[in-house]
C-alpha positions as CSV (number, residue, x, y, z in Angstrom):
1,M,28.8,13.8,-1.3
2,L,25.2,13.4,-0.9
3,L,25.6,10.4,1.6
4,N,27.8,12.8,3.6
5,T,25.1,15.4,3.6
6,I,22.4,12.8,4.7
7,L,24.7,11.8,7.5
8,L,24.9,15.4,8.8
9,M,21.2,15.9,8.9
10,S,19.1,15.6,12.1
11,G,18.0,12.2,13.0
12,G,14.3,12.9,12.4
13,L,15.1,14.2,8.9
14,V,17.3,11.2,8.1
15,Q,14.3,9.0,9.0
16,A,11.9,11.1,7.0
17,L,14.0,10.8,3.9
18,Q,14.6,7.1,4.3
19,L,10.8,6.6,4.5
20,I,10.2,8.7,1.4
21,A,12.9,7.0,-0.6
22,A,12.0,3.5,0.5
23,L,8.0,4.0,0.0
24,S,8.5,5.8,-3.4
25,L,10.7,2.9,-4.6
26,L,8.4,0.2,-3.5
27,I,5.2,1.8,-4.7
28,L,6.7,2.3,-8.2
29,L,7.9,-1.4,-8.2
30,H,4.5,-2.6,-7.0
31,E,2.7,-0.7,-9.7
32,F,5.4,-1.9,-12.3
33,G,4.3,-5.5,-11.4
34,H,0.7,-4.6,-12.5
35,F,2.0,-2.6,-15.6
36,F,4.3,-5.6,-16.6
37,F,1.7,-8.3,-16.7
38,A,-0.8,-5.9,-18.5
39,R,1.7,-5.2,-21.1
40,L,2.7,-8.7,-21.4
41,F,-1.1,-9.5,-22.1
42,K,-1.5,-6.6,-24.6
43,T,-3.6,-4.7,-22.3
44,R,-3.5,-0.8,-22.5
45,V,-2.3,1.1,-19.5
46,E,-3.7,4.6,-19.5
47,K,-1.8,6.0,-16.5
48,F,1.2,5.1,-14.3
49,Y,1.4,7.2,-11.2
50,L,3.5,7.7,-8.2
51,F,1.1,9.1,-5.7
52,F,-2.4,10.0,-6.5
53,D,-3.4,12.9,-8.8
54,F,-6.7,13.3,-6.8
55,L,-8.0,13.4,-3.2
56,F,-7.9,9.6,-2.4
57,P,-10.4,8.0,-2.6
58,F,-12.4,10.6,-4.3
59,S,-11.2,10.5,-8.0
60,G,-13.1,13.6,-9.1
61,L,-11.6,16.0,-6.4
62,L,-8.5,18.2,-6.7
63,N,-7.2,16.6,-9.9
64,F,-3.9,17.7,-10.8
65,S,-0.2,16.3,-11.1
66,L,3.1,17.6,-10.0
67,F,4.6,16.0,-13.2
68,K,3.3,14.2,-16.3
69,K,4.3,13.0,-19.7
70,K,2.6,10.8,-22.3
71,V,4.6,8.2,-23.8
72,G,2.7,6.0,-26.2
73,D,-0.7,5.1,-24.8
74,T,0.4,5.7,-21.2
75,V,0.7,8.8,-19.2
76,Y,3.5,8.7,-16.6
77,G,3.1,11.2,-13.7
78,I,3.7,12.1,-10.0
79,G,0.6,13.0,-8.2
80,W,0.3,15.5,-5.4
81,F,-1.5,13.3,-2.6
82,P,1.6,11.3,-1.2
83,L,0.0,8.0,-0.2
84,G,0.3,5.2,-2.5
85,G,0.2,5.3,-6.4
86,Y,-1.6,3.4,-9.2
87,V,-1.7,2.2,-12.7
88,K,-5.1,2.9,-14.6
89,I,-5.7,-0.2,-16.7
90,A,-8.2,0.4,-19.6
91,G,-11.3,-1.5,-18.9
92,M,-10.9,-2.0,-15.4
93,V,-13.0,-1.0,-12.3
94,D,-10.3,0.6,-10.1
95,E,-9.6,3.5,-7.7
96,S,-10.2,5.9,-10.6
97,M,-13.7,4.9,-10.9
98,D,-14.0,6.0,-14.5
99,K,-17.7,5.0,-15.2
100,D,-17.8,6.7,-18.4
101,A,-15.2,4.5,-19.9
102,M,-16.8,1.4,-18.5
103,A,-20.1,2.4,-20.1
104,L,-18.6,1.9,-23.6
105,P,-18.4,-1.5,-25.5
106,P,-15.5,-3.6,-24.5
107,Q,-12.5,-3.3,-26.5
108,P,-9.8,-6.0,-27.5
109,W,-7.0,-4.1,-25.5
110,E,-9.0,-3.7,-22.4
111,Y,-8.7,-5.5,-19.1
112,R,-12.3,-6.7,-19.2
113,S,-11.8,-8.5,-22.7
114,K,-8.9,-10.6,-21.3
115,P,-9.4,-14.2,-20.1
116,A,-9.7,-14.5,-16.3
117,W,-6.4,-16.2,-15.9
118,Q,-4.6,-13.3,-17.5
119,R,-6.5,-10.8,-15.3
120,L,-5.5,-12.8,-12.3
121,F,-1.8,-12.4,-13.1
122,I,-2.4,-8.6,-13.8
123,M,-3.8,-8.1,-10.4
124,L,-1.2,-10.4,-8.7
125,G,1.5,-8.4,-10.5
126,G,2.1,-5.9,-7.8
127,I,2.3,-8.6,-5.0
128,I,4.6,-10.7,-7.0
129,M,6.9,-7.8,-7.6
130,N,7.0,-6.9,-3.9
131,I,7.9,-10.5,-2.9
132,L,10.6,-10.5,-5.4
133,V,11.9,-7.2,-4.3
134,G,12.1,-8.7,-0.9
135,V,13.8,-11.7,-2.2
136,L,16.4,-9.6,-4.3
137,I,17.2,-7.2,-1.3
138,Y,17.6,-10.0,1.2
139,T,19.9,-11.9,-1.4
140,V,22.1,-8.7,-1.7
141,I,22.3,-8.5,2.1
142,F,23.3,-12.1,2.6
143,G,25.7,-12.0,-0.3
144,V,27.4,-8.8,0.7
145,W,27.2,-8.6,4.5
146,G,26.5,-12.3,5.3
147,E,24.6,-13.1,8.7
148,E,25.4,-12.3,12.1
149,Y,23.7,-13.1,15.4
150,L,24.2,-14.1,19.0
151,P,23.7,-17.6,19.8
152,T,21.5,-17.9,23.0
153,Q,24.2,-20.3,24.5
154,N,26.9,-17.5,24.0
155,A,25.2,-15.0,26.4
156,K,27.7,-16.0,29.1
157,Y,26.8,-13.1,31.5
158,G,23.2,-14.2,31.3
159,I,20.3,-11.8,30.7
160,M,19.5,-8.3,32.0
161,V,15.9,-7.4,32.5
162,D,13.9,-4.1,33.0
163,S,11.1,-3.5,35.4
164,L,8.7,-5.7,33.3
165,G,11.0,-8.5,33.3
166,K,11.6,-8.1,37.2
167,S,7.8,-8.0,37.7
168,L,7.7,-11.5,36.1
169,G,10.4,-12.8,38.7
170,L,13.3,-12.7,36.3
171,Q,16.5,-11.3,37.6
172,S,19.5,-9.9,35.7
173,G,22.2,-12.5,35.5
174,D,19.8,-15.4,35.0
175,K,20.8,-17.6,32.1
176,F,18.1,-18.2,29.5
177,V,17.3,-21.8,29.0
178,S,13.9,-21.9,26.9
179,V,10.2,-20.7,26.4
180,D,7.6,-23.2,27.3
181,N,10.5,-25.7,27.4
182,R,11.5,-25.0,23.9
183,P,15.1,-23.9,23.5
184,I,15.6,-20.8,21.3
185,A,18.8,-21.0,19.3
186,R,19.0,-17.3,18.4
187,F,18.9,-14.7,21.2
188,H,17.1,-12.0,19.4
189,K,14.1,-14.4,18.8
190,I,13.4,-14.9,22.5
191,V,10.9,-11.9,22.8
192,P,9.2,-12.7,19.4
193,E,8.7,-16.3,20.5
194,I,7.2,-15.1,23.9
195,I,4.6,-12.9,21.8
196,F,3.8,-15.0,18.9
197,S,3.3,-18.2,20.8
198,Q,1.7,-16.2,23.7
199,A,3.9,-18.3,25.9
200,K,3.1,-19.4,29.4
201,T,6.6,-19.9,31.0
202,I,10.2,-19.1,30.7
203,Q,13.0,-21.4,31.9
204,V,16.1,-20.0,33.3
205,E,19.2,-21.0,35.1
206,R,19.8,-19.3,38.4
207,D,22.7,-20.2,40.9
208,G,23.1,-23.4,38.9
209,K,19.5,-24.5,39.3
210,Q,16.8,-24.4,36.5
211,M,13.6,-22.4,37.4
212,D,10.3,-22.0,35.7
213,I,9.2,-18.3,35.6
214,A,5.2,-18.1,35.0
215,I,4.2,-15.4,32.3
216,P,1.1,-14.0,33.8
217,A,-1.7,-12.7,31.7
218,G,-1.2,-9.1,30.4
219,T,2.5,-9.5,29.8
220,V,2.2,-9.6,26.0
221,H,0.0,-6.6,26.3
222,S,2.6,-4.7,28.2
223,I,5.3,-5.6,25.8
224,I,3.4,-4.3,22.9
225,K,2.1,-1.2,24.6
226,G,5.5,-0.3,26.0
227,Q,7.3,-1.5,22.9
228,K,9.5,-3.3,25.2
229,N,10.7,-6.0,22.7
230,T,14.0,-5.7,24.7
231,F,12.8,-6.3,28.1
232,I,15.2,-9.4,28.0
233,Q,18.7,-8.4,26.7
234,A,22.1,-9.9,26.7
235,R,23.9,-8.8,29.8
236,I,27.2,-6.9,29.1
237,P,30.0,-5.1,31.1
238,I,29.6,-1.3,31.1
239,V,32.3,0.4,28.9
240,V,31.9,3.8,27.2
241,A,31.8,3.6,23.4
242,S,31.0,7.3,22.4
243,L,29.6,10.4,24.0
244,D,27.4,13.5,23.2
245,K,29.9,16.2,23.6
246,K,27.3,18.5,25.2
247,S,26.1,16.0,27.6
248,E,26.5,15.6,31.4
249,A,28.8,12.6,30.8
250,A,31.3,14.8,28.7
251,H,30.9,17.6,31.3
252,M,32.1,15.3,34.2
253,G,35.0,14.0,32.1
254,L,33.9,10.8,30.9
255,K,36.0,9.5,27.9
256,E,35.7,6.7,25.4
257,N,36.8,3.4,26.5
258,D,36.5,4.3,30.3
259,S,35.3,1.1,32.0
260,I,32.8,2.0,34.9
261,I,33.5,0.1,38.1
262,A,31.6,1.9,40.7
263,I,28.6,4.5,41.1
264,N,28.7,6.4,44.3
265,E,31.2,3.9,45.6
266,T,28.9,0.9,44.9
267,P,30.8,-1.6,42.8
268,V,29.2,-2.1,39.2
269,Q,30.2,-4.6,36.5
270,F,27.2,-4.7,34.2
271,Y,25.2,-2.1,32.4
272,D,22.1,-3.0,34.3
273,Q,23.7,-2.4,37.7
274,Y,24.9,1.1,36.6
275,D,21.5,2.0,35.1
276,E,19.5,0.9,38.3
277,I,21.8,3.2,40.5
278,K,21.8,6.1,38.0
279,R,18.0,6.0,37.9
280,A,17.5,6.1,41.5
281,N,19.7,9.2,41.7
282,A,17.9,11.6,39.1
283,G,18.6,15.0,40.0
284,N,21.2,14.2,42.6
285,P,25.2,14.4,42.6
286,I,26.9,11.2,41.3
287,V,30.3,9.9,41.5
288,V,31.4,7.6,38.7
289,T,34.6,5.5,39.2
290,V,36.3,4.3,36.0
291,I,39.3,2.4,34.9
292,R,41.1,4.5,32.2
293,N,43.8,3.0,29.9
294,H,43.3,-0.2,31.7
295,T,45.4,0.8,34.7
296,Q,44.4,4.3,35.9
297,V,41.6,4.5,38.4
298,V,39.6,8.0,38.0
299,Q,36.6,9.3,39.9
300,L,34.4,11.7,38.1
301,H,31.9,14.0,39.6
302,G,28.6,15.3,38.2
303,V,24.7,15.4,38.7
304,V,22.3,12.9,37.0
305,P,19.8,15.0,34.9
306,A,16.2,15.0,35.5
307,N,15.7,12.8,32.4
308,K,18.2,10.2,33.9
309,I,20.3,10.2,30.8
310,L,24.0,11.2,31.2
311,G,24.7,11.1,27.5
312,F,26.9,8.2,26.5
313,A,26.4,5.1,24.6
314,P,28.0,1.8,25.9
315,K,29.8,-0.7,23.8
316,G,27.5,-3.5,22.5
317,P,27.3,-7.2,23.0
318,E,29.6,-7.9,19.9
319,Q,32.6,-6.3,21.9
320,Y,32.1,-9.1,24.7
321,L,30.0,-12.1,23.4
322,Q,30.9,-14.4,20.6
323,L,28.7,-13.8,17.7
324,A,27.8,-16.3,15.0
325,R,28.9,-15.2,11.6
326,I,27.8,-16.8,8.2
327,K,29.1,-16.0,4.9
328,Y,27.2,-16.9,1.8
329,G,28.2,-17.6,-1.7
330,P,26.2,-16.3,-4.5
331,L,23.8,-19.3,-4.9
332,E,23.4,-19.7,-1.1
333,A,22.6,-16.1,-0.9
334,I,19.9,-16.5,-3.4
335,S,18.5,-19.6,-1.7
336,K,18.7,-17.6,1.8
337,G,17.0,-14.7,0.3
338,F,14.0,-16.9,-0.8
339,T,13.6,-18.7,2.4
340,F,14.1,-15.6,4.6
341,T,11.6,-13.5,2.6
342,F,8.9,-16.3,3.1
343,D,9.9,-16.7,6.8
344,Q,9.4,-12.9,7.2
345,F,6.0,-13.2,5.4
346,G,4.9,-15.9,7.9
347,N,6.2,-13.7,10.9
348,Y,4.2,-10.8,9.7
349,W,1.1,-13.0,9.4
350,S,1.8,-14.2,12.9
351,Q,1.9,-10.5,14.1
352,F,-1.2,-9.5,12.1
353,K,-3.5,-12.5,13.4
354,L,-2.7,-11.6,17.0
355,I,-4.8,-8.4,16.6
356,F,-7.8,-10.8,15.9
357,T,-7.0,-13.9,18.2
358,S,-5.1,-12.4,21.3
359,K,-7.0,-10.9,24.1
360,E,-3.8,-8.9,25.1
361,I,-3.3,-7.0,21.9
362,K,-5.4,-4.0,21.1
363,A,-5.5,-2.6,17.4
364,S,-5.3,1.0,18.9
365,E,-1.9,0.0,20.5
366,S,-0.6,-2.0,17.7
367,L,-1.6,-0.2,14.6
368,G,0.3,2.9,13.2
369,G,0.4,5.4,10.3
370,I,3.1,7.1,8.4
371,V,4.8,8.5,11.6
372,S,5.2,4.9,13.0
373,F,6.7,3.7,9.8
374,G,9.2,6.5,9.8
375,K,10.3,5.6,13.5
376,L,11.3,2.3,12.2
377,F,14.2,3.8,10.3
378,S,17.5,4.5,12.1
379,P,18.3,8.0,12.9
380,Q,21.9,7.3,11.5
381,F,21.8,6.1,7.9
382,S,23.4,2.9,7.1
383,W,22.9,0.7,3.9
384,I,22.5,-2.4,5.7
385,D,19.8,-1.1,8.1
386,F,17.9,0.7,5.2
387,L,17.8,-2.2,2.9
388,T,16.8,-4.6,5.5
389,L,13.8,-2.4,6.5
390,T,13.0,-1.6,2.8
391,A,12.8,-5.4,2.2
392,F,10.6,-6.0,5.3
393,I,8.3,-3.1,4.2
394,S,8.0,-4.6,0.7
395,I,6.8,-7.7,2.4
396,I,4.3,-5.8,4.5
397,L,3.0,-4.3,1.2
398,A,2.7,-7.6,-0.4
399,F,0.8,-9.0,2.5
400,M,-1.6,-6.0,2.9
401,N,-2.4,-6.0,-0.7
402,L,-3.2,-9.7,-0.5
403,L,-6.1,-9.1,2.0
404,P,-9.4,-9.7,0.4
405,I,-10.6,-6.1,0.6
406,P,-12.3,-4.5,-2.5
407,G,-10.0,-1.7,-3.6
408,L,-6.9,-3.7,-2.8
409,D,-5.4,-6.3,-5.1
410,G,-6.6,-9.0,-2.8
411,G,-10.3,-8.0,-3.4
412,Y,-10.0,-8.2,-7.1
413,V,-8.3,-11.6,-6.7
414,I,-11.3,-13.0,-4.7
415,F,-13.6,-11.8,-7.6
416,L,-11.3,-13.5,-10.2
417,L,-11.0,-16.8,-8.3
418,F,-14.9,-16.8,-8.0
419,E,-15.0,-16.4,-11.7
420,L,-12.3,-19.1,-12.5
421,I,-14.3,-21.7,-10.1
422,T,-17.8,-20.8,-11.1
423,R,-17.1,-19.8,-14.8
424,K,-19.6,-16.9,-14.0
425,K,-18.2,-13.3,-14.3
426,V,-18.9,-10.8,-11.4
427,S,-21.0,-7.9,-12.9
428,E,-19.4,-4.5,-13.4
429,K,-22.0,-3.0,-11.1
430,V,-21.3,-5.2,-8.3
431,M,-17.6,-4.5,-8.7
432,E,-18.2,-0.8,-8.7
433,R,-20.2,-0.9,-5.5
434,A,-17.7,-3.3,-3.7
435,T,-14.7,-1.2,-4.7
436,T,-16.5,2.1,-3.5
437,V,-17.2,0.3,0.0
438,G,-13.5,-1.0,0.0
439,L,-12.1,2.4,-0.8
440,V,-14.1,4.1,1.9
441,L,-13.0,1.4,4.4
442,L,-9.3,1.8,3.3
443,L,-9.8,5.6,3.8
444,G,-11.2,5.1,7.2
445,L,-8.4,2.7,8.3
446,M,-5.8,5.1,6.9
447,L,-7.3,8.1,9.0
448,Y,-7.6,5.9,12.1
449,A,-3.9,4.7,11.9
450,N,-2.6,8.3,11.2
451,G,-5.0,9.6,13.8
452,L,-3.3,7.2,16.4
453,D,0.1,8.5,15.4
454,I,-0.9,12.1,16.0
455,F,-2.6,11.2,19.4
456,R,0.6,9.4,20.5
457,L,2.6,12.5,19.7
458,F,0.4,14.9,21.6
459,K,0.1,12.4,24.5
460,K,3.9,12.7,24.8
């Protein structure tokens, strides 16, 4: 019943609910990772909170909880500031900045009294948990649904390209061969390979001959800025899958399974041909010729809306192209879950480092806040999409927390590694100052990223 209710909600609300559910779950599991190792090493945990019960990062401002309950030595609660969460571990310099407690003599149950290797595991607990969550979710996905993808060689109609692809010299109908002379086995990896390797050429087959298409400077920037990760797509025939009942397509009489064969008496076979003519006729009358029920030829009359959207969805590549499908047994799914998780971790590192190494990628166009995260979720709920994205966000959280910034887990890990190597403990004063600086930096980054989201919304 709940799932049916979610499916009836608007797309934006469905995205928001998925975002809240995914982040809440992942934050709780991340903090549980710290909690687990703290309790394993008999360290007292004073608070376990989803969200902050103060105005982050100012621990003394607006202190109140939406819910809290003390069980044993730990207060479990839900804070009012809905970005993140935390566990307050006794005797540790953290976001709570409890200087009064730190001024007292160390106690056996406190974090600061534990050996450095135990403190290291406590700090890595959240990252370890996020990685394990990624492994678990991917294992479930591969075990239940298996894996499905389009082998590049099975794109039998070739590729279809948008204006960016055409500007490079690509043509719809070209058959993809390689990137910088490296074959790409899976079609969906073509665009990421172009971006991550900052490729210089694309090889295609056209009219039976192989051609080198140069990728000029600025192409990666255009892909990222315009979010055109689909500027190269598999070419498919144009057949109606579903319609918006209030759209121009429905008004002119288009029906599901109609196969479009001409626009304004110009023959078309593929989606890109239809789309090009439709866009050129925005605001003008249009005659769409279709084959209905495999035999009946019907002409439909309408007007192309100013937004160039008739209001129907075409059938996808899976209807026309042979996809590869892999089923996994329980042990195979576990193995695939591990390897895929670490592949995704590596892919995210490749994306992240491009911000600093590529001249074509700007932080202002690549970074995003809570709105950007929400838009990653599908407006129509499906378990596989939700789980896939939740697993990837878990990997992102693991990666971001590993960054060596004071206030994040990675910042504490750096201090602990220094202690393990030099046998010299970093003073609590240094830790406090570094944590303060780190938290201010994190606040600035958070405001910047969410500010970019707001700017993009108003810019539209």
